[in-house]
Structure formats: structure tokens, C-alpha cells
N, C-alpha and C positions, 0 to 999 in steps of 0.2 A: 248341869247342862240340861237345857230344855229341849224337848223334842215335840213336834207338833204336826198338824195336818189340815189341809183344805181339801175336802172331799176325799182324796186319797191319802195325802201325806203332806208334811210341811218342810220348809226349806229356808235358806238364806245365803246372802253373798256379800262379802266385804273384800277390800283389796287383799290379794294373797301376798304373803311374804315370800320373797325369793329364798331359795334353799341355800343356807350358809354352808360353806365347805366343811365346817366342823360338825354340821348337823348329823351326817351319816355316822361319823365315828362315835359321837355321843350316843346315838341310838343303838349302836352296836353293843354298848355296855349296858343298855337300858332294857331292851326287848329281846326275849328269847326266840330262837328260830322256830317257825319261819315267819314270825310276826313282823320282822324287819325285812323290807323288800330291798333288793339291790345291794346287799353286802356280801362279804365272803365268809367262808366257814371258820377261818381263824379268828376273826373278830367275834363271831357268834359264840364260839367256845369260851370266850373270855367273860361271858355273862356271869355276874356274881351269883353264887348259889343262894344267897339270902334275899335276892331281889323280889321274888314273889311275895314273901312275907312282908317286905317293906311296902310294896304297893297295896297289899290288903289292908295295911294299918293306916293308910292315909286318912286323916280325919275329914269328914264332910259335915257341913252344918245342916241341922234340921231347920227347915224354914218354909214359910208360905210366901209366894210372890205372885203378883198380878201384873200383867203387861198389856198395855193398850196397843192395838195393831192399826197401822195406817198404810196406805199405798205409797211406797217410796218411788217405784219406777215401773213403767209398763212399756213394752215394745211390741209392735205389730198390731194388725187390725183385729186379732182375736183376743187380745189382752183386755182385762177389765179397765173401765174408765174411772172407777172409784172402788175403794175397799176400806172396810174398817172392821174391827172385832176386838176380842179380848182372849187372853190366855190366863188361866188360873192354874198354878203349879204348887203342889204340896209334897214335900219330901221330908222323910224322917227315918231315923234308925242309926245303926252303928255297925262296925265290922264284926261285933260279936252277936248282935241280935238280927242282923240283916237290914235291908232297906225297903221301905214302903214308899211308893210314889203314886200320887193321884194327879191326873192331868185332865184339863178340859180346854178346848179351843173352839170358840164360836166365831165364824167369819162371814160377813156379808160382802158379796162381790157383785158389782154392777157391770154386766157385759156391755159391749158396744151396742148390742141390739138385744131387746127382750127384757124380761123382768129381773129384778135382783134375785140372786141365789144365796141361800143361807146353808152353810155347812156346820155341823156340830159333831166334834170328835171327842170322845171320852176314853180314858184308859186308867186302869188300876193294875199295878204290878208289885210283886215282891221278889227281891233278889237276895240270895244268901250272901253274907258278908265276905265270903272267900270266892264268890263266883261259881259255886258248885251247882246251884239250881236257880231257876228263873220261872216264876208263875205270872201269867198275864191274862188280862181280859180287856178287850177293846171293842168300842162301838162307834160307828160312823154313820151319820144320817145327813142327807142333802135334801133340803126342802121337805116335802111330804113323802119322799120315797122311803121304801122299806130300809131299815137299818142293816148295815153290814156288820157282822159280829165275828170276833176272833177270840177263842178261849183255849188256853192250853198251858202246858208245863214243860220246861226243858230241864234236863238233868245230866250232869257229867257222870258217866258210868265209870267203873273201875279201870277200864282200858284207856280212859282219858278222852274218848270221844263224847259227843253230846247227843243224847237221845231226846226226841221231842214227841210228846203225846198231845194231839189236838182233839178237842171235842167239838169245836166250831171253827170254821163254817161246815166242817164235816169231820167225822172221826178218822184220824190219820196218824200213822207213826212215821217219824223221820229220823234219819241218822245223819248228823253233821260232823264236820271235821274236828279234830282235837284242839285246834288253835282258834276257834271261834270265841269271841268275847261277848258278854252280856252288857247292857247299857251302862250300869253304874261301874262295872269293872273297866269298861272302855274309858269312862271319865277319869278314873284313877290313873290309868296308863297315860292319858293326856297330861294330867297334872304332874306325874312323875317326869315325863318328857320335858315339860315347861320348866320345872325346877332344876333339871339337869342342864338347861340351856340348849336343848335340842330344838330344831326348827321344823321337823316334820316326822310323821308317824304313819305307817300303813298297817292296818289290821282288818280282819274280817269280823263283822258284827252281826249278831242275831238279836232282834228286838221284838219278834212276834208280829210285826206290822204286815200290811197287805193281807194276804190270806194265811199268814202264819207259816208259810213254807219257803221263805226267802232269806238268803244270806246276802248282806251287802259287803262289797269291798269298799273300804273307806281310805281316804287320804286326808290327813289333818295337817294344816300348816299353822305354826305357832309363831307369833311375832315377839318382839322384845317387850319386856315389862313396861306398862304404861305408867307415867309419872304425873299425869294431870288428874285433877279431881273429877269424880263423876258429876254429871250435870244435873241429874234428876234428884229432887229432895228425898225420895224414897231410899236412895243409896247413900245419902249423906248422913251416916250413922257412925258412932264411935267404933263399932266392931269392924267396920270396913275402911275406916279413914286411912290407916297406914298399912293396909293389907295389899300384898302384891296382886296384880291382875295382868292377864295377857290377852291380846287379840287372837282369837282362834277361828279357823274356818275349816269345816269338815265337809268334804264332798262324798256323797254316797253313789256308788256305781253298781249296776247290775253285774253279776259275776261274768268275767271274761270281756267286759266292755269298757275297760279303763282307758282305751284310746279314743273313746267317744265322749260326748258331753255327759256330765253326771246326771243321775236321776233327779237329784236335788242337792242343794248346798245349804248348810246351816252355819251361820256365823254369829259370834257374840264375844263379849269381853268376859273372861273367866277369872274369878277370884280363886285364890289358893284353897279356900274352904268349899269350893264347888258351886257357889252362887254365880248366876249369870246376869248380865245386863246388856243393853244395846243390841238387841236381837236383830238379825237380818234373815228373812226366810225367802230363799231364792227358788222360784218355780220355773225358771227359764225365761218365760215371756213376761213375768212380772215379779216384783220383789216387795215383800211386806216388811215394814220396820216395826219392832216391838220395843216400846218404851216402858221401863219399870214404873208402875203406878203406885204400888205399895209393896212393902217387905216386912215380914214379921219373923224374927228369929225364935225358934222353939227350943226348949231344953232337950239335951241329948244325954241320957243316963250313961255314965262311964262304964266301960267293960269291967267285969270282975277281974281282980288281979290274981 
């Protein structure tokens, strides 16, 4: 799953899948309380005891991918008249060694009036394979303005809650709820839901973005498996040829504002090994499309037995 940002952050939007009647019952056996919204205590108590270990063990492919960005849609007088850019995404690791992710997005936006604006967002993260810790460093620069930097580490403490130590933009300590997921852990939950045939998932996610002090409430819609071939040559490789993939749309909301429009929406086609294609980054008044330009699969050392 690719995450991105123009100036502040990135997004996307594809047609959302209507919630199947079976989606709720499937998720009741998939996600422990209170990560599943809108279900009853009886169903939540039926969650298999070994589920977390199963989610932790979902294999993710180490890979490098590059996506070309273009303006797909713009609405209103304040939206850009043109846009293009590129995302470079590097992901490696395993459930035993943890996951390293390096990301860069450069985007040029042409406003209806005034000069072109260029945003450059970079991030480097490390996440424990079991979602116990998450270290992050992010830098965002727009034109020649001073960079916004976020640097910190989140850790699950023995009580189960998440403690965050920020060094930038200022030294701060935060205490988050016990049910917050980190980004790669979130991806594994989405894959587990997709494989179980579930149609939606609601969880809280902490990814260190903005000023590092924000939790997002997320709603993920998952479509039925796609049976048509990928169109771009970069994705037409033997390793992906017969692999299942699903249309996924994740909406990110500020806490307590789920009745309002999402802060942003990220949509993509998700392979069961964690690789993404056909990105849609929806900022509300404009949408960027991300087409896979290149893909390189990297070796992933097996975990010790």
C-alpha cells in the first residue's frame, strides 16, 4: 500500500463498493474489538484466538515501484489546471526482521492563477513485524519554503497502549489508544479482510504524518477480486500474472468527524503480496492518477524456523 502527499498529504478515490450484507459478519470473526465498528459483543467474542498471529505472518513482497502521476479530475475554480509528478516507493523486510519503507513523492501543480508549485515529500520508516513499534522520519518541502520535518518513534507499552516520543517538529510525548494500528499492520488487516471475503473495515491508524500527533479514523472498502489483466507493462510479470488482487479504497477522517467528508482518500488495486497498482489520490477538489512505471521485486530472506 502506497501512501503519499502533496504539500500536506496524499489521497485518492475510486468507485466505492457497496457494503455486502455478509461483510459485517465476516469482519466480526476477523477483527478484534473495538477495531470492528457497528457489530455486537457476541460476534466480537467469537474472534479466533490465533487470528493476530495469522495476520502477523501474512507475507509481503519486498519491492521497488515507481508511479507516474497525472491530473485525473479537477473541480472548482481553486483546483489546479494541470499536474504531474512521480512516486518512488521502496519496501523491504519480513515479519521476523520488521519492515523498512522509503518513499518520495514529487508533484508539480499548476494553479488556475500564478506560477507552478512543486511539492517534495520524503519519508523513511521502520515497523516491527508484529506491530509493536514504529519509527518514522518525514520531510515535506513546497517550492523554496522551509521544510516541515517530523521525527519520532511509537512503541506499544506493556499495558497495550501506544506511547509516542517525538523529536521533531518539537519534543513531545503522546499516549494513544491500545487499538491503533501502524501502516504495515493496517495493510495486513486489509489483506486478511480481503482474503476472508469481507467488504469493509474500520480501524484507527497512526502513521506519524502531519505534525506526528494525529490519529486517523479510517474506513476501507474492498471490492471483489479483479479477473482482468493489468494494463501497464510493469505489472505484466510472471509473479503477478495469476495473483489475486482487489480494488481498495481507504478514507482517512479526523477523529470524531466521520459524518463529514474525509480528509483524503487513497484508492488502488491491491495484490495479495502487498504490491499496489492503479493509484488514485483524492484531495477533494482534484484527483491524481498514479500509473505504475516500473516494478522490481527484491529478495526477502525467509524467517528462521
